[in-house]
Backbone bond lengths (Angstrom), bond angles and torsions (degrees), N, CA, C in turn:
res aa  C-N    CA-C-N  psi(-1)  N-CA   C-N-CA  omega(-1)  CA-C   N-CA-C  phi
1 M - - - 1.542 - - 1.440 104.90 -
2 N 1.326 115.13 133.51 1.488 118.78 167.71 1.378 114.70 -93.18
3 F 1.432 120.89 142.07 1.468 118.80 -167.04 1.536 105.93 -141.86
4 V 1.312 115.41 164.39 1.520 120.08 164.29 1.545 109.22 -101.80
5 L 1.379 110.23 131.55 1.378 115.00 178.07 1.591 113.75 -101.86
6 I 1.275 117.82 128.78 1.469 118.59 178.54 1.531 109.12 -114.96
7 R 1.230 118.52 123.72 1.482 125.94 179.51 1.533 108.95 -90.27
8 G 1.291 115.56 113.15 1.528 125.99 -168.03 1.546 119.54 97.04
9 G 1.215 118.44 140.28 1.512 122.00 -173.39 1.524 108.82 -122.14
10 G 1.285 119.35 24.25 1.479 119.93 179.10 1.603 114.45 -72.68
11 D 1.241 118.48 -172.62 1.534 116.89 -171.39 1.645 108.96 -65.56
12 L 1.270 119.92 -38.95 1.540 115.85 176.91 1.460 112.03 -64.97
13 A 1.326 115.42 -45.97 1.465 120.84 -179.51 1.549 112.50 -63.55
14 S 1.256 117.20 -32.84 1.420 123.71 178.62 1.426 110.62 -69.62
15 G 1.416 120.90 -46.86 1.467 127.36 169.14 1.541 109.39 -49.20
16 I 1.238 118.47 -48.19 1.506 115.76 -178.39 1.547 111.78 -69.32
17 A 1.265 121.07 -34.38 1.365 126.76 172.89 1.459 115.17 -58.75
18 I 1.402 115.59 -45.01 1.460 122.99 176.60 1.485 107.90 -64.19
19 R 1.326 124.44 -52.11 1.291 124.88 -174.54 1.563 114.93 -63.78
20 L 1.293 117.69 -34.31 1.382 124.16 171.62 1.511 117.40 -67.71
21 H 1.400 109.31 -40.41 1.431 117.77 -179.81 1.498 107.88 -62.72
22 R 1.280 119.43 -50.73 1.397 128.62 -176.54 1.527 112.40 -61.61
23 S 1.367 116.88 -25.28 1.454 123.72 173.63 1.473 117.11 -87.33
24 G 1.345 114.88 1.27 1.419 115.28 171.99 1.535 115.71 105.64
25 F 1.326 115.54 0.89 1.539 118.28 176.72 1.382 111.68 -88.12
26 K 1.409 115.98 151.57 1.446 126.93 174.55 1.557 105.33 -91.08
27 V 1.400 116.28 123.43 1.456 124.34 -166.31 1.556 107.64 -120.78
28 I 1.311 115.85 134.84 1.439 120.03 170.13 1.477 108.51 -129.78
29 I 1.350 114.71 140.57 1.615 121.04 -178.48 1.510 104.58 -113.06
30 T 1.373 115.21 139.49 1.399 120.28 169.54 1.507 108.47 -116.21
31 E 1.352 120.32 140.84 1.393 124.61 -172.05 1.513 111.03 -136.04
32 L 1.334 120.79 171.47 1.348 133.32 172.89 1.566 113.67 -74.65
33 P 1.292 121.65 161.08 1.497 110.12 172.54 1.447 121.56 -71.99
34 N 1.369 113.96 -16.86 1.412 124.76 179.01 1.455 113.91 -135.21
35 P 1.489 119.88 65.05 1.446 118.79 178.76 1.476 114.38 -64.26
36 L 1.295 116.99 154.40 1.456 128.17 -172.24 1.477 110.04 -121.53
37 A 1.296 121.88 47.24 1.537 128.76 176.31 1.580 108.55 -64.14
38 V 1.319 112.98 125.02 1.491 116.02 174.29 1.561 110.25 -79.35
39 R 1.333 117.37 -44.27 1.531 120.41 175.73 1.555 110.76 -84.08
40 R 1.300 112.58 67.53 1.519 114.79 -176.06 1.442 116.44 -64.55
41 A 1.346 116.64 -27.73 1.439 120.97 -177.20 1.629 113.18 -64.94
42 V 1.420 112.80 -18.51 1.439 121.18 179.87 1.429 116.65 -125.48
43 S 1.449 113.60 26.57 1.371 118.96 -179.98 1.439 116.90 -127.33
44 F 1.287 117.97 124.56 1.518 120.02 -175.71 1.418 111.13 -67.58
45 S 1.444 119.37 -11.24 1.466 118.20 178.01 1.581 111.33 -66.90
46 E 1.304 114.82 -17.78 1.416 116.79 -179.26 1.575 114.81 -72.04
47 S 1.316 116.39 -6.59 1.385 123.87 173.39 1.480 114.24 -69.45
48 V 1.454 113.03 -25.20 1.480 125.07 177.75 1.536 109.99 -55.99
49 Y 1.430 112.36 -38.22 1.521 119.61 176.36 1.421 117.88 -88.00
50 A 1.476 112.72 -45.63 1.522 124.64 -168.23 1.461 109.33 -88.37
51 G 1.293 116.85 -16.56 1.483 119.12 -174.95 1.454 115.63 93.51
52 E 1.364 114.28 -41.23 1.551 118.71 172.44 1.565 106.29 -158.06
53 I 1.356 116.32 162.01 1.478 120.15 175.22 1.433 104.42 -152.88
54 K 1.379 119.39 155.40 1.455 127.59 172.87 1.433 105.77 -109.06
55 V 1.307 117.07 131.07 1.427 123.35 173.39 1.577 107.38 -119.04
56 E 1.255 125.27 115.13 1.483 129.92 -177.27 1.606 107.97 48.60
57 G 1.275 108.60 47.86 1.483 109.20 178.47 1.537 119.84 81.87
58 I 1.329 117.86 -2.35 1.465 121.39 -171.30 1.618 106.43 -109.84
59 L 1.229 115.83 126.20 1.448 119.73 -173.39 1.531 113.70 -86.72
60 G 1.256 118.36 128.09 1.467 126.37 170.88 1.457 113.20 -110.52
61 R 1.197 119.33 137.67 1.584 117.70 -173.93 1.617 109.40 -143.64
62 R 1.273 110.72 130.82 1.629 116.23 179.72 1.533 106.36 -62.82
63 V 1.243 120.11 140.36 1.441 129.91 171.66 1.478 111.55 -120.87
64 E 1.297 117.34 168.67 1.443 120.03 -175.53 1.525 115.34 -120.36
65 S 1.274 113.82 -2.02 1.506 120.24 172.52 1.504 111.68 -156.68
66 A 1.358 111.43 168.80 1.548 121.59 -176.49 1.535 106.14 -63.53
67 A 1.450 114.11 -41.93 1.526 113.26 -177.33 1.477 110.96 -63.80
68 E 1.279 117.26 -41.82 1.482 119.66 179.70 1.524 109.53 -62.96
69 A 1.342 120.42 -32.89 1.379 127.61 -178.03 1.622 107.24 -65.59
70 F 1.292 115.89 -47.47 1.438 123.51 179.24 1.548 111.01 -56.36
71 E 1.391 107.52 -56.01 1.456 116.55 -178.63 1.519 115.30 -54.23
72 L 1.334 117.92 -42.56 1.428 122.54 178.33 1.419 114.40 -69.35
73 A 1.401 119.93 -42.17 1.430 121.85 178.45 1.508 112.24 -58.40
74 Q 1.381 116.55 -38.62 1.443 118.77 174.40 1.491 115.13 -56.05
75 K 1.342 118.67 -28.54 1.402 122.14 -176.54 1.487 112.05 -90.59
76 G 1.300 120.51 4.50 1.398 120.36 175.07 1.603 114.86 88.33
77 I 1.326 114.80 16.95 1.431 124.77 173.42 1.523 106.08 -108.33
78 I 1.353 113.12 144.05 1.429 116.26 172.67 1.455 113.53 -91.51
79 P 1.386 119.20 118.69 1.382 122.09 -178.72 1.601 114.13 -85.17
80 V 1.287 111.67 141.77 1.502 115.80 178.06 1.561 106.74 -119.36
81 L 1.269 112.17 115.88 1.551 118.57 -174.36 1.575 109.24 -111.83
82 I 1.261 120.58 129.35 1.424 126.51 172.44 1.533 106.43 -72.49
83 D 1.386 112.63 102.79 1.380 118.62 -168.94 1.656 107.80 -157.43
84 P 1.273 117.50 69.87 1.468 122.74 -172.50 1.525 112.58 -62.31
85 E 1.304 118.15 -27.40 1.373 123.49 -175.14 1.617 110.22 -95.10
86 T 1.299 117.69 -0.66 1.437 124.74 -173.33 1.547 112.39 53.05
87 D 1.282 120.77 44.47 1.426 122.01 -178.74 1.546 112.25 -65.76
88 I 1.367 114.62 -18.09 1.455 117.56 172.94 1.436 117.38 -57.09
89 L 1.412 115.33 -19.78 1.465 116.14 178.51 1.455 113.82 -73.57
90 K 1.273 116.65 -6.82 1.570 123.11 176.64 1.497 108.73 -66.25
91 N 1.382 115.55 -28.36 1.339 119.45 -179.49 1.599 119.53 -75.93
92 G 1.246 108.02 -1.35 1.439 117.47 -178.75 1.684 112.18 68.74
93 N 1.352 116.14 -161.98 1.377 121.76 175.70 1.464 116.05 63.66
94 C 1.433 118.16 23.44 1.469 122.85 174.87 1.447 112.72 -117.71
95 P 1.343 120.10 89.94 1.545 125.43 -176.02 1.567 105.26 -70.32
96 A 1.253 119.84 -26.43 1.524 119.81 -171.08 1.486 110.32 -136.11
97 L 1.360 115.87 129.19 1.459 122.10 179.70 1.560 106.07 -123.79
98 I 1.320 114.63 128.12 1.484 121.35 178.74 1.439 109.38 -116.19
99 D 1.428 116.83 119.42 1.411 119.45 173.34 1.517 111.35 -94.54
100 A 1.323 110.34 107.76 1.417 114.51 -169.86 1.611 108.91 -117.78
101 R 1.298 111.67 26.69 1.525 114.99 -176.59 1.604 110.35 -77.89
102 L 1.245 118.27 -14.45 1.477 120.98 178.08 1.480 113.44 53.38
103 L 1.301 113.24 57.87 1.560 118.63 -176.19 1.543 109.44 -77.39
104 K 1.326 114.06 -25.04 1.539 115.77 177.34 1.560 114.43 67.58
105 R 1.275 112.72 14.06 1.445 122.53 175.35 1.454 108.48 -144.90
106 T 1.368 119.31 166.42 1.481 122.95 -174.69 1.583 107.79 -52.76
107 A 1.325 110.90 117.22 1.518 117.55 178.72 1.505 113.27 -77.76
108 D 1.222 112.10 151.58 1.499 121.12 177.34 1.413 114.09 -86.65
109 T 1.266 119.73 10.58 1.473 123.62 178.33 1.463 114.88 -58.77
110 D 1.261 116.84 133.01 1.599 121.17 173.83 1.524 112.58 -89.78
111 I 1.232 114.14 109.44 1.438 122.48 173.25 1.613 116.68 -37.16
112 H 1.338 108.77 -29.76 1.592 114.19 -176.72 1.450 113.01 -94.45
113 S 1.357 116.84 12.45 1.434 123.16 -178.59 1.619 109.68 -69.92
114 A 1.254 117.27 -26.83 1.454 122.46 -177.35 1.522 108.92 -155.02
115 P 1.383 113.43 161.50 1.557 115.35 177.13 1.550 111.47 -62.33
116 L 1.354 114.47 -25.41 1.502 117.79 -177.38 1.487 105.24 -136.85
117 V 1.308 121.16 111.91 1.519 123.22 -176.00 1.576 99.30 -116.38
118 I 1.423 112.37 123.54 1.445 119.73 -176.87 1.568 106.10 -116.00
119 G 1.367 117.19 128.76 1.493 122.65 -176.55 1.524 103.23 -109.63
120 L 1.302 115.07 147.19 1.535 124.32 174.44 1.617 108.29 -107.88
121 G 1.338 107.37 118.95 1.497 119.73 168.27 1.475 113.43 63.63
122 P 1.379 119.67 -157.74 1.417 123.05 -175.29 1.526 117.02 -56.61
123 G 1.296 114.78 150.49 1.443 119.00 -172.07 1.458 123.44 100.27
124 F 1.333 109.77 -11.84 1.557 116.95 179.54 1.498 109.90 -119.04
125 T 1.452 114.87 137.87 1.407 119.21 174.61 1.473 109.62 -131.77
126 V 1.315 117.31 126.13 1.433 122.98 -177.75 1.510 113.97 -53.87
127 G 1.297 118.27 125.69 1.458 127.37 -176.73 1.415 116.58 88.58
128 E 1.396 116.94 -3.64 1.488 121.63 173.07 1.498 113.55 -106.64
129 N 1.441 116.45 -57.32 1.383 113.66 -179.03 1.577 107.53 -130.91
130 C 1.318 115.02 15.89 1.432 113.44 173.60 1.563 108.09 -164.22
131 H 1.392 121.56 166.43 1.397 123.27 172.25 1.546 118.92 -88.14
132 T 1.369 111.45 -18.98 1.435 119.58 179.00 1.535 108.30 -162.77
133 V 1.354 113.96 153.05 1.441 121.88 -179.54 1.606 110.14 -121.54
134 I 1.330 109.47 145.92 1.539 114.18 178.83 1.515 104.97 -111.69
135 E 1.315 113.77 132.91 1.595 116.26 -175.04 1.531 105.37 -78.94
136 T 1.312 113.05 133.20 1.499 121.49 176.03 1.449 117.68 -109.46
137 N 1.315 114.41 -5.07 1.478 118.87 177.29 1.570 110.52 -78.25
138 R 1.349 114.18 137.59 1.434 119.38 -177.87 1.446 109.24 -66.63
139 G 1.417 117.14 150.75 1.492 122.66 179.85 1.524 105.75 130.69
140 H 1.267 109.64 -167.92 1.459 122.07 -176.93 1.553 109.87 -65.59
141 T 1.247 124.00 -20.94 1.418 126.26 179.57 1.560 112.79 -92.49
142 L 1.316 119.07 -8.57 1.520 121.08 -173.54 1.539 103.42 -57.51
143 G 1.375 114.52 132.33 1.404 123.50 171.75 1.466 113.89 83.00
144 R 1.364 124.47 -1.47 1.384 126.72 176.63 1.390 114.60 -71.36
145 V 1.355 116.37 148.40 1.480 120.66 -175.04 1.567 109.92 -108.33
146 Y 1.275 110.34 119.55 1.489 123.62 -177.75 1.527 109.92 -98.28
147 W 1.407 115.79 122.11 1.331 123.71 173.22 1.534 119.32 -97.42
148 T 1.328 107.97 -4.62 1.393 121.74 179.38 1.704 109.33 -140.21
149 G 1.359 113.93 146.50 1.473 113.03 174.33 1.453 114.91 78.02
150 S 1.445 118.91 -149.59 1.321 128.58 -172.81 1.634 113.65 -135.77
151 A 1.313 117.06 164.57 1.448 113.72 167.75 1.595 113.34 -76.83
152 C 1.228 110.57 177.86 1.462 116.50 179.55 1.553 105.26 -60.24
153 A 1.286 113.56 147.96 1.517 127.43 174.63 1.539 108.30 -63.94
154 D 1.406 113.85 149.97 1.420 115.94 179.62 1.529 109.44 -74.80
155 T 1.359 114.06 127.37 1.469 118.98 178.69 1.513 116.34 -72.14
156 G 1.304 114.53 -18.13 1.492 118.20 -175.98 1.522 110.14 77.63
157 Q 1.290 120.44 -8.56 1.474 120.54 -174.88 1.489 108.36 -112.67
158 P 1.405 119.96 135.76 1.478 124.83 172.95 1.583 109.92 -59.48
159 E 1.344 115.29 161.18 1.550 116.72 175.01 1.577 102.41 -84.41
160 G 1.371 108.53 145.38 1.438 117.37 175.45 1.566 111.93 75.60
161 D 1.229 116.62 -154.84 1.547 124.99 179.82 1.524 105.80 -57.42
162 P 1.299 120.99 121.21 1.483 120.01 -178.19 1.416 113.62 -73.39
163 R 1.417 121.60 -11.70 1.318 128.39 178.49 1.557 108.01 -74.71
164 R 1.221 119.46 -21.24 1.480 117.61 179.77 1.564 112.87 -63.44
165 V 1.253 121.43 -23.47 1.513 125.92 -179.03 1.354 108.54 -85.07
166 L 1.356 118.97 123.50 1.572 120.86 -176.45 1.410 105.35 -99.51
167 R 1.351 123.81 136.41 1.495 121.83 179.82 1.500 107.90 -128.31
168 A 1.316 115.49 153.57 1.484 119.42 177.87 1.539 113.49 -59.29
169 P 1.250 122.35 126.25 1.441 124.88 179.57 1.607 113.39 -76.12
170 L 1.304 113.44 -15.93 1.483 121.91 171.99 1.518 112.75 -169.03
171 D 1.329 115.72 -176.93 1.509 119.02 179.36 1.466 106.51 -77.69
172 G 1.395 114.76 138.49 1.457 121.01 169.10 1.465 114.29 166.67
173 V 1.249 115.54 -163.72 1.405 121.47 172.64 1.399 115.71 -99.85
174 L 1.432 114.06 135.97 1.557 118.82 -176.29 1.407 110.81 -85.72
175 T 1.430 116.71 130.51 1.459 123.40 169.98 1.555 106.98 -118.09
176 A 1.393 114.88 131.73 1.457 122.59 -171.58 1.482 107.63 -88.37
177 A 1.326 116.86 144.74 1.529 122.19 170.24 1.470 110.84 -123.98
178 A 1.397 113.63 3.44 1.412 117.77 177.62 1.537 110.44 -146.53
179 E 1.344 116.37 160.31 1.459 117.55 -178.37 1.523 115.37 -111.94
180 I 1.225 118.73 146.71 1.487 122.79 176.44 1.513 107.64 -50.08
181 G 1.364 115.92 129.95 1.416 120.44 -178.36 1.472 115.61 94.91
182 E 1.256 115.82 -4.47 1.518 126.15 -176.19 1.468 109.03 -82.99
183 H 1.407 120.05 133.08 1.408 124.50 169.73 1.406 111.61 -69.27
184 L 1.293 119.09 134.29 1.416 129.85 -179.08 1.604 115.32 -116.69
185 E 1.333 117.25 136.46 1.392 122.33 173.77 1.605 111.17 -99.92
186 P 1.281 117.14 156.22 1.579 113.19 177.85 1.402 114.17 -57.09
187 G 1.229 124.62 135.93 1.474 127.00 177.22 1.582 112.93 89.86
188 Q 1.368 116.53 -5.66 1.350 120.71 -179.27 1.518 115.36 -68.11
189 L 1.306 117.57 138.86 1.571 116.46 -175.63 1.605 102.92 -77.94
190 I 1.373 111.86 136.29 1.450 119.07 -177.46 1.492 107.93 -110.37
191 A 1.310 114.97 -40.03 1.457 122.47 -173.99 1.496 113.82 -166.82
192 Q 1.269 119.68 161.61 1.415 122.05 168.86 1.596 111.05 -122.77
193 V 1.319 114.68 148.76 1.529 120.91 172.76 1.522 102.86 -119.20
194 G 1.265 117.93 104.63 1.504 115.90 -171.12 1.456 111.85 61.57
195 P 1.339 119.80 -135.63 1.465 119.86 172.90 1.482 118.97 -82.64
196 E 1.279 119.06 0.40 1.470 124.26 -174.83 1.578 107.02 -87.71
197 K 1.268 118.04 140.78 1.524 122.14 -177.23 1.596 102.45 -105.78
198 V 1.401 109.23 141.53 1.434 118.40 170.67 1.524 105.10 -110.90
199 I 1.375 112.60 122.15 1.450 124.51 -172.33 1.534 113.79 -115.61
200 A 1.277 116.75 137.96 1.475 122.83 176.66 1.493 114.51 -57.76
201 P 1.346 122.60 121.76 1.515 120.58 -174.87 1.498 108.09 -87.03
202 F 1.327 122.64 -13.52 1.480 121.10 173.34 1.546 107.32 -159.82
203 K 1.354 112.25 176.38 1.478 118.46 -179.76 1.542 110.10 -73.61
204 G 1.328 114.55 144.74 1.452 119.83 -179.46 1.562 104.95 167.36
205 V 1.382 110.31 -164.06 1.502 120.83 -177.12 1.502 104.03 -121.97
206 L 1.373 114.02 141.89 1.438 118.47 173.07 1.419 116.99 -76.22
207 R 1.333 115.42 106.53 1.516 124.94 -167.66 1.418 107.27 -81.52
208 G 1.272 119.58 -35.56 1.485 121.16 -179.83 1.524 111.69 -156.79
209 L 1.340 115.66 159.60 1.496 122.67 179.91 1.468 106.36 -162.91
210 I 1.283 114.84 127.41 1.534 121.50 179.74 1.554 107.94 -55.26
211 R 1.226 119.78 143.33 1.512 123.03 174.99 1.480 114.93 -46.11
212 P 1.407 115.48 125.77 1.507 115.75 174.63 1.464 111.82 -58.22
213 G 1.355 115.97 154.65 1.438 124.62 175.71 1.566 113.03 89.33
214 L 1.264 119.28 -3.23 1.493 122.01 -177.85 1.484 105.92 -89.33
215 S 1.381 106.35 145.30 1.540 111.68 176.56 1.535 102.42 -88.58
216 I 1.417 115.44 141.83 1.429 119.21 -174.74 1.576 107.23 -140.69
217 T 1.232 113.31 161.49 1.519 115.24 -178.71 1.557 107.43 -108.53
218 R 1.337 111.75 157.45 1.497 117.49 -179.42 1.526 113.75 -59.19
219 G 1.329 112.50 139.66 1.348 125.65 -176.66 1.612 119.33 82.12
220 V 1.344 116.37 -5.91 1.392 121.14 177.10 1.493 113.14 -67.37
221 K 1.295 122.49 132.80 1.364 126.38 175.58 1.567 113.00 -54.85
222 I 1.346 122.30 120.72 1.380 124.17 -171.15 1.547 110.84 -122.16
223 G 1.224 120.27 -16.78 1.494 121.67 179.16 1.620 113.93 -162.02
224 D 1.269 114.94 175.22 1.492 122.85 -177.50 1.456 112.77 -150.22
225 I 1.279 122.20 132.19 1.404 127.35 -176.41 1.515 110.81 -112.72
226 D 1.457 121.56 131.86 1.377 118.80 -174.73 1.504 103.13 -113.96
227 Q 1.400 113.81 121.34 1.493 117.32 -177.34 1.615 116.75 -75.65
228 R 1.272 106.09 -12.03 1.577 115.68 171.45 1.580 111.80 -62.44
229 D 1.223 111.17 -19.94 1.534 117.94 175.34 1.498 120.61 49.90
230 D 1.326 113.20 37.22 1.482 126.80 -179.40 1.511 109.62 -112.41
231 P 1.392 119.70 106.28 1.467 117.63 -174.36 1.468 116.60 -63.56
232 Q 1.338 115.50 -23.96 1.441 120.24 -175.25 1.559 111.38 -60.95
233 Y 1.289 110.93 -35.62 1.492 120.45 -178.61 1.580 115.37 -57.48
234 C 1.492 109.33 -25.14 1.526 114.41 -174.22 1.506 108.84 -75.79
235 F 1.469 114.98 -12.39 1.478 120.65 -175.12 1.478 113.83 -115.71
236 M 1.330 110.57 12.07 1.548 115.60 178.88 1.614 110.28 -119.14
237 V 1.256 113.28 141.27 1.493 116.91 174.48 1.512 110.57 -60.23
238 S 1.324 117.51 135.96 1.397 117.31 -168.68 1.554 112.64 -79.22
239 D 1.406 119.99 169.65 1.385 127.45 178.60 1.490 110.59 -62.91
240 K 1.352 113.93 -31.08 1.512 121.73 179.25 1.478 113.12 -71.96
241 A 1.274 116.38 -35.97 1.446 123.50 -178.71 1.528 108.30 -72.35
242 L 1.244 113.19 -41.76 1.539 117.59 179.34 1.467 114.43 -69.15
243 A 1.431 117.12 -35.58 1.475 122.08 179.79 1.680 105.91 -68.34
244 V 1.271 114.17 -45.77 1.498 117.64 175.16 1.502 115.33 -62.17
245 A 1.269 112.66 -36.93 1.541 116.97 175.63 1.523 113.44 -72.31
246 G 1.327 117.48 -24.10 1.475 125.55 169.37 1.526 109.64 -64.33
247 G 1.281 116.10 -45.46 1.432 119.48 -179.85 1.488 109.06 -68.44
248 V 1.276 128.20 -30.11 1.400 132.47 -177.74 1.581 104.78 -73.89
249 L 1.315 113.44 -42.05 1.472 114.95 177.99 1.418 112.21 -60.01
250 E 1.421 115.72 -43.59 1.402 120.09 -174.88 1.541 107.16 -65.85
251 A 1.261 121.05 -45.34 1.490 121.21 179.60 1.478 112.31 -56.69
252 I 1.262 118.59 -41.40 1.559 121.83 -178.98 1.554 108.67 -72.19
253 L 1.264 120.33 -45.30 1.453 121.48 179.16 1.515 119.23 -66.39
254 S 1.408 111.99 -26.77 1.394 117.64 -176.15 1.501 111.47 -79.83
255 Q 1.439 119.74 -1.24 1.345 123.08 -179.63 1.588 108.97 -114.82
256 P 1.397 114.79 97.19 1.434 116.14 -172.51 1.514 122.15 -50.37
257 E 1.374 116.28 -37.39 1.377 124.26 176.49 1.480 112.08 -65.64
258 I 1.276 119.30 -43.50 1.399 127.02 -179.14 1.568 109.10 -65.65
259 R 1.345 110.66 -48.45 1.494 117.56 -179.38 1.695 111.63 -60.46
260 L 1.243 111.27 -38.02 1.474 118.95 177.77 1.522 110.81 -61.76
261 Q 1.312 113.81 -50.46 1.520 120.03 -178.32 1.387 114.74 -57.80
262 L 1.493 117.59 -39.93 1.365 125.83 -173.12 1.587 111.03 -85.85
263 L 1.248 116.68 -36.60 1.467 117.15 -176.70 1.564 117.10 -116.44
264 G 1.381 113.86 -1.70 1.471 116.34 172.33 1.509 108.02 73.19
C-alpha cells in the first residue's frame, strides 16, 4: 500500500488529512507522545490521549505499530502513530511526506525522506529540506505552492486581536474551568496553570484549549478565543486549514509519478 505520511496531527495537519482522505488518498499521521494541540476538537492528535476521535465525520485512531497503521488506513480510518522519528518510513511505500508540525524555525526534515517532501510555512526552503513549500500566512498567498524559495517569515504575531491567544503564565499543570465551545464573558475564568488564573479578555467562544492535566511551560499557547462567538466553528476544520490542504493537494497532483503511485 502506498500512502501519504503527515508529520503532526494538529488542526492544520488534520485539515490536510481530511482533504486528502476525501480525495481518495491513504493517509497516516505520526505524532509525539504528548502532543499539545490547542484546537483539540478538530485535531487527530487528540487520539493519542483519547484512543480515537472523529473530525467532521472522519475517524482517526491511535495505533501501536506501522503494521497496524497500514491495516487501518486500508479500511478508511486515519491512523495516528506515536513515531517522532518517522521510523515508519523505513517500510517504504511513502511517495509523499508532509511536514505539518509548524515549527516556525528551520525544520530538521530530510529532503531525501520521500520522493516528494512538502513543508508547511516558515522553516522550509525548497531544495534544502523539502521539494515544495505551502504558504501558511493569511492573505492572497495563503495556500500557494512554492517550487522555489521559502514561505513568508514568521511574524511572531497572532492573526487578529492578539488577546485571543491565551498563553501559559508560568510553568505548571493546566486545569480547565471552561470547555471548548463554551461562551465566555469578559473576566470569566478559563483555566489555571498552577496558582495562576487565565481569564477571558473579551466576550467570545472558547475555540481551543490544551488538554487539561498536561504539564506546560511558560509562554506556550494554551488556548484561543473566537470573537465571532459561534460554537459550531469550534468543531469545524478552519478556512485556513482547508486552503493549506488545497495547496498540498495541488502539489501532489501536479507530479504525475507521485499521483500514479498514490492513486493508481
